[in-house]
BADOSE-952677 format. One record per residue (C-alpha): residue number from 1; residue in three letters; z, y, x. Coordinates in nm, 4 decimals. Each point is the difference from the previous one (the first is absolute). Example, Ala and Ser with C-alpha at 12.3 -4.5 7.8 and 13.67 -1.06 7.14 Angstrom:
2
ATOM; 1; ALA; 0.7800; -0.4500; 1.2300
ATOM; 2; SER; -0.0660; 0.3440; 0.1370
REM end
This chain:
226
ATOM; 1; MET; 2.6151; 2.5361; 3.1553
ATOM; 2; ALA; 0.1488; -0.1700; -0.3013
ATOM; 3; ALA; 0.3381; 0.1194; -0.1145
ATOM; 4; PRO; 0.2899; -0.2402; 0.0615
ATOM; 5; GLY; 0.0070; -0.2685; -0.2676
ATOM; 6; ALA; -0.3422; 0.0937; -0.1387
ATOM; 7; GLN; -0.1997; -0.2853; -0.1517
ATOM; 8; ALA; -0.3556; -0.0690; 0.1166
ATOM; 9; GLU; -0.2644; 0.0693; -0.2617
ATOM; 10; PRO; -0.0947; -0.3314; -0.1628
ATOM; 11; LEU; -0.3474; -0.1394; 0.0530
ATOM; 12; ARG; -0.1843; 0.0106; -0.3315
ATOM; 13; VAL; -0.2283; -0.2919; -0.0850
ATOM; 14; PHE; -0.2051; -0.0685; -0.3128
ATOM; 15; ALA; -0.0827; -0.3696; -0.0435
ATOM; 16; ALA; -0.1664; -0.2383; -0.2431
ATOM; 17; ALA; 0.2553; -0.1615; -0.2318
ATOM; 18; SER; -0.0942; -0.3487; 0.1213
ATOM; 19; LEU; 0.1417; 0.0823; 0.3456
ATOM; 20; GLN; 0.3547; 0.0420; -0.1248
ATOM; 21; GLY; 0.2294; -0.2475; 0.1714
ATOM; 22; PRO; -0.1583; -0.0646; 0.3381
ATOM; 23; LEU; -0.0731; 0.3697; 0.0543
ATOM; 24; ASP; 0.3632; 0.0801; -0.0786
ATOM; 25; ALA; 0.1033; -0.2508; 0.2677
ATOM; 26; VAL; -0.2377; 0.1549; 0.2536
ATOM; 27; ALA; 0.1191; 0.3512; -0.0825
ATOM; 28; ALA; 0.3589; -0.1113; 0.0613
ATOM; 29; THR; -0.0935; -0.0654; 0.3652
ATOM; 30; TRP; -0.1473; 0.3512; 0.0469
ATOM; 31; ASP; 0.2012; 0.2307; 0.2226
ATOM; 32; GLY; 0.0927; 0.2502; -0.2679
ATOM; 33; PRO; 0.0172; 0.0384; -0.3780
ATOM; 34; VAL; -0.3047; -0.0951; -0.2047
ATOM; 35; VAL; -0.0600; 0.0872; -0.3654
ATOM; 36; ILE; -0.2657; -0.2180; -0.1647
ATOM; 37; SER; -0.1579; 0.0841; -0.3350
ATOM; 38; TYR; -0.1688; -0.3026; -0.1612
ATOM; 39; GLY; -0.2614; 0.0113; -0.2739
ATOM; 40; GLY; -0.3629; -0.0490; -0.0937
ATOM; 41; SER; -0.2430; 0.0945; 0.2759
ATOM; 42; GLY; -0.2121; 0.2280; -0.2168
ATOM; 43; ALA; 0.2990; 0.1930; -0.1333
ATOM; 44; MET; 0.1451; 0.0442; 0.3488
ATOM; 45; ALA; -0.3303; 0.1148; 0.1492
ATOM; 46; ARG; -0.0255; 0.2656; -0.2707
ATOM; 47; GLN; 0.3598; 0.1112; 0.0587
ATOM; 48; ILE; -0.0650; 0.0430; 0.3722
ATOM; 49; SER; -0.3214; 0.1905; -0.0684
ATOM; 50; GLN; 0.2051; 0.2358; -0.2181
ATOM; 51; GLY; 0.2429; 0.0719; 0.2822
ATOM; 52; ALA; 0.2697; -0.2668; -0.0205
ATOM; 53; PRO; 0.1601; -0.0085; 0.3487
ATOM; 54; ALA; -0.0593; -0.3212; 0.1955
ATOM; 55; ASP; -0.0304; -0.1137; 0.3611
ATOM; 56; ALA; -0.1928; -0.3181; -0.0707
ATOM; 57; VAL; -0.1504; -0.1873; -0.2915
ATOM; 58; ILE; -0.0836; -0.3703; -0.0293
ATOM; 59; LEU; -0.2295; -0.0736; -0.2923
ATOM; 60; ALA; -0.1414; -0.3234; -0.1379
ATOM; 61; ASN; -0.3590; 0.1164; -0.0148
ATOM; 62; ALA; -0.2172; 0.1640; 0.2662
ATOM; 63; ASP; -0.1834; 0.2110; -0.2592
ATOM; 64; TRP; 0.3144; 0.2038; -0.0649
ATOM; 65; SER; 0.0702; 0.0620; 0.3687
ATOM; 66; ASP; -0.3634; 0.1049; 0.0452
ATOM; 67; TRP; 0.0429; 0.2282; -0.3027
ATOM; 68; LEU; 0.2877; 0.1742; 0.1800
ATOM; 69; LEU; -0.2016; 0.0328; 0.3206
ATOM; 70; ASP; -0.2872; 0.1557; -0.1938
ATOM; 71; ARG; 0.2475; 0.2701; -0.1024
ATOM; 72; GLY; 0.1028; 0.0677; 0.3578
ATOM; 73; ILE; 0.3313; -0.1862; -0.0292
ATOM; 74; GLY; 0.1009; -0.2235; 0.2901
ATOM; 75; THR; 0.0207; 0.0308; 0.3770
ATOM; 76; ALA; -0.2268; -0.2951; 0.0872
ATOM; 77; PRO; -0.2176; -0.2615; -0.1681
ATOM; 78; PRO; 0.2000; -0.2591; -0.1998
ATOM; 79; ARG; 0.0996; -0.3182; 0.1819
ATOM; 80; PRO; -0.0056; -0.3370; -0.1803
ATOM; 81; LEU; 0.3544; -0.1356; 0.0141
ATOM; 82; LEU; 0.0061; -0.2932; -0.2422
ATOM; 83; SER; -0.1989; -0.2135; -0.2388
ATOM; 84; ASN; 0.0908; -0.1918; -0.3150
ATOM; 85; GLY; -0.1323; -0.2346; -0.2663
ATOM; 86; LEU; 0.0000; -0.0148; -0.3810
ATOM; 87; VAL; 0.1708; -0.2628; -0.2130
ATOM; 88; VAL; 0.0371; -0.0677; -0.3706
ATOM; 89; VAL; 0.3661; -0.0475; -0.0886
ATOM; 90; GLY; 0.2004; -0.1077; -0.3019
ATOM; 91; PRO; 0.3723; -0.0111; -0.0717
ATOM; 92; ALA; 0.1996; -0.2490; 0.2090
ATOM; 93; GLY; -0.0847; -0.3557; -0.1011
ATOM; 94; ALA; -0.3340; 0.0833; -0.1635
ATOM; 95; LEU; -0.2637; -0.2722; 0.0228
ATOM; 96; PRO; -0.2880; 0.0419; 0.2490
ATOM; 97; LEU; -0.3332; 0.1327; -0.1212
ATOM; 98; PRO; -0.2596; -0.2778; 0.0256
ATOM; 99; ASP; -0.2766; 0.2500; -0.0773
ATOM; 100; VAL; -0.0320; 0.3777; 0.0388
ATOM; 101; SER; -0.2952; 0.0660; -0.2280
ATOM; 102; ALA; 0.0155; 0.2772; -0.2588
ATOM; 103; ASP; 0.0695; -0.2503; -0.2781
ATOM; 104; ALA; 0.2706; -0.1817; 0.1969
ATOM; 105; LEU; 0.1821; 0.3214; 0.0887
ATOM; 106; LEU; -0.0221; 0.1258; -0.3568
ATOM; 107; ALA; 0.1354; -0.3312; -0.1290
ATOM; 108; ARG; 0.2958; 0.0173; 0.2392
ATOM; 109; LEU; 0.0773; 0.3538; -0.1144
ATOM; 110; ASP; 0.0302; -0.1386; -0.3551
ATOM; 111; GLY; 0.0135; 0.3461; -0.1517
ATOM; 112; GLY; 0.1945; 0.1522; 0.2905
ATOM; 113; ARG; -0.1210; 0.2320; 0.2724
ATOM; 114; LEU; -0.1104; -0.0291; 0.3609
ATOM; 115; ALA; 0.2013; 0.2302; 0.2296
ATOM; 116; MET; -0.1754; 0.1745; 0.2886
ATOM; 117; GLY; -0.0142; 0.3395; 0.1666
ATOM; 118; GLN; -0.2080; 0.2730; -0.1604
ATOM; 119; HIS; -0.3569; -0.0958; 0.0785
ATOM; 120; MET; -0.1166; 0.3546; 0.0763
ATOM; 121; SER; 0.2696; 0.1129; 0.2451
ATOM; 122; VAL; 0.2406; -0.2762; 0.1069
ATOM; 123; PRO; -0.1529; -0.2069; 0.2834
ATOM; 124; ALA; 0.1327; -0.3331; -0.1317
ATOM; 125; GLY; -0.1612; 0.0842; -0.3333
ATOM; 126; ILE; -0.3267; 0.0999; 0.1670
ATOM; 127; TYR; -0.0113; -0.3316; 0.1856
ATOM; 128; ALA; 0.0993; -0.1917; -0.3155
ATOM; 129; ARG; -0.2789; 0.1610; -0.1994
ATOM; 130; ALA; -0.2491; -0.0917; 0.2740
ATOM; 131; TRP; 0.1086; -0.3645; -0.0177
ATOM; 132; LEU; -0.0043; -0.0138; -0.3810
ATOM; 133; GLY; -0.3484; 0.1476; 0.0089
ATOM; 134; GLU; -0.1060; -0.2573; 0.2588
ATOM; 135; ILE; 0.0989; -0.2887; -0.2304
ATOM; 136; GLY; -0.1471; 0.1671; -0.3093
ATOM; 137; ALA; 0.3373; 0.0548; -0.1663
ATOM; 138; TRP; 0.0430; 0.3798; 0.0108
ATOM; 139; ASP; -0.1589; 0.0877; -0.3355
ATOM; 140; THR; 0.1928; -0.2770; -0.1742
ATOM; 141; LEU; 0.3396; 0.0819; 0.1486
ATOM; 142; GLN; -0.0083; 0.3803; 0.0165
ATOM; 143; PRO; 0.1307; 0.0386; -0.3586
ATOM; 144; HIS; 0.2917; -0.2283; 0.0896
ATOM; 145; LEU; 0.1307; 0.1793; 0.3096
ATOM; 146; ALA; 0.3424; 0.1490; 0.0703
ATOM; 147; GLU; -0.0913; 0.2499; 0.2729
ATOM; 148; THR; 0.2810; 0.1415; 0.2134
ATOM; 149; GLU; 0.0454; 0.2933; 0.2390
ATOM; 150; ASN; 0.0574; -0.2342; 0.2970
ATOM; 151; VAL; -0.0186; -0.3700; 0.0774
ATOM; 152; ARG; 0.3770; -0.0544; 0.0090
ATOM; 153; ALA; 0.0196; 0.1180; -0.3609
ATOM; 154; ALA; -0.2562; -0.2655; -0.0938
ATOM; 155; LEU; 0.2038; -0.2598; 0.1869
ATOM; 156; ALA; 0.3134; 0.1058; -0.1907
ATOM; 157; LEU; -0.1711; -0.0512; -0.3368
ATOM; 158; VAL; -0.0777; -0.3598; 0.0953
ATOM; 159; ALA; 0.3433; -0.0636; 0.1528
ATOM; 160; ARG; 0.1717; 0.1168; -0.3202
ATOM; 161; GLY; -0.2239; -0.2219; -0.2131
ATOM; 162; GLU; -0.1488; 0.2974; -0.1836
ATOM; 163; VAL; -0.3538; -0.1185; 0.0780
ATOM; 164; PRO; -0.1267; -0.3526; 0.0704
ATOM; 165; LEU; -0.2276; 0.0914; 0.2915
ATOM; 166; GLY; -0.0338; 0.2608; 0.2725
ATOM; 167; ILE; -0.2282; 0.0708; 0.2945
ATOM; 168; VAL; 0.1974; 0.1149; 0.3033
ATOM; 169; TYR; -0.0090; -0.0203; 0.3772
ATOM; 170; ALA; 0.0933; -0.3237; 0.1730
ATOM; 171; SER; 0.2868; 0.1849; 0.1691
ATOM; 172; ASP; 0.1395; 0.1028; -0.3403
ATOM; 173; ALA; 0.0206; -0.3636; -0.1058
ATOM; 174; VAL; 0.1905; -0.0820; 0.3203
ATOM; 175; ALA; 0.2428; 0.2833; -0.0745
ATOM; 176; SER; 0.1006; -0.1332; -0.3438
ATOM; 177; SER; 0.1606; -0.3314; -0.0927
ATOM; 178; GLU; -0.0609; 0.0799; -0.3671
ATOM; 179; VAL; -0.3750; -0.0597; 0.0061
ATOM; 180; THR; -0.2207; -0.2995; 0.0755
ATOM; 181; VAL; -0.3410; 0.0187; 0.1679
ATOM; 182; LEU; -0.2519; -0.1569; -0.2361
ATOM; 183; PHE; -0.3191; 0.0748; 0.1929
ATOM; 184; ASP; -0.0954; 0.1365; 0.3417
ATOM; 185; VAL; -0.2969; 0.2344; -0.0375
ATOM; 186; PRO; -0.2669; -0.0694; 0.2668
ATOM; 187; THR; -0.0133; 0.2827; 0.2521
ATOM; 188; ASP; -0.3796; 0.0223; -0.0290
ATOM; 189; ALA; 0.0225; 0.0723; -0.3747
ATOM; 190; HIS; 0.1128; 0.3614; 0.0479
ATOM; 191; PRO; -0.0160; 0.2708; 0.2686
ATOM; 192; ALA; 0.2216; -0.0584; 0.3017
ATOM; 193; ILE; 0.3579; 0.1158; -0.0644
ATOM; 194; LEU; 0.1007; 0.2251; 0.2880
ATOM; 195; TYR; 0.2988; 0.2300; 0.0499
ATOM; 196; PRO; -0.1064; 0.3025; 0.2070
ATOM; 197; GLY; 0.2682; 0.2150; 0.1588
ATOM; 198; LEU; -0.0763; 0.3713; 0.0205
ATOM; 199; ALA; 0.2118; 0.2299; 0.2187
ATOM; 200; LEU; 0.0533; 0.3557; -0.1163
ATOM; 201; THR; 0.2199; 0.1048; 0.2941
ATOM; 202; PRO; 0.0548; -0.1240; 0.3577
ATOM; 203; GLU; 0.3312; -0.1508; -0.1136
ATOM; 204; GLY; -0.1844; -0.1827; -0.2741
ATOM; 205; ALA; -0.2445; -0.1409; 0.2560
ATOM; 206; ALA; 0.2917; -0.1327; 0.2052
ATOM; 207; PHE; 0.1452; -0.1634; -0.3109
ATOM; 208; LEU; -0.3308; -0.1749; -0.0737
ATOM; 209; ASP; 0.0050; -0.1335; 0.3569
ATOM; 210; HIS; 0.3502; -0.1289; -0.0754
ATOM; 211; VAL; -0.1265; -0.1741; -0.3150
ATOM; 212; ALA; -0.2966; -0.1553; 0.1817
ATOM; 213; ALA; 0.2338; -0.1461; 0.2610
ATOM; 214; GLN; 0.1906; -0.1909; -0.2698
ATOM; 215; ILE; -0.2822; -0.1652; -0.1918
ATOM; 216; ASP; 0.1869; -0.3326; 0.0149
ATOM; 217; ARG; 0.2538; 0.1363; -0.2483
ATOM; 218; PHE; -0.2770; 0.0616; -0.2499
ATOM; 219; VAL; -0.1705; -0.3346; 0.0594
ATOM; 220; ALA; 0.3320; -0.1734; -0.0743
ATOM; 221; ALA; 0.0030; 0.1908; -0.3311
ATOM; 222; GLY; -0.3424; -0.1275; -0.1057
ATOM; 223; PHE; -0.2282; 0.2648; 0.1507
ATOM; 224; ARG; -0.2769; -0.0760; 0.2478
ATOM; 225; ALA; -0.1165; 0.1563; 0.3227
ATOM; 226; PRO; -0.2911; 0.2421; -0.0543
REM end
């Protein structure tokens, strides 16, 4: 039995940076304390594989959750909780992009850089690279990238006016009044963006059930049902 006045151990959750906001609101309705660590999915998966304590993890790419399972981490197969889309954004008030060819994007950069997540490890960057490759713009734009450790960092560069363009999730654009959506990337131009939830403990599985029951909160924040 717990000693009088003892605090319950907090539930420990690792989550993709793009979930910050609506996931905080969902965690506030959990019956007990929740500590959420946000970051890039690849970095968090590696931290968990190295022994970082967690009850559940929600990543922005199924490859990373499968990577954890391949290492014997997780109590059950991942469950798809959410989906998302990609958008090209500029600072608030920026003019729309009439064309998204390599030349048009390079012209809009005008010597600046294109912000996006790291294309080898951050899911938003992986999806962005897939789209840029689809439109034949990757080789042209790769030397002009500002790659970040998570998608919210890329969003911040655009919001502060440090770069003229960024590729972020649709939900990120909804979360910031300091950016303008210049182009909605077609969903068939990159792999499907899914957020798998992986439980590492029974308590973590219960928390993922709690998240799944409140999908409407995420949809209101710009996410989509899986």
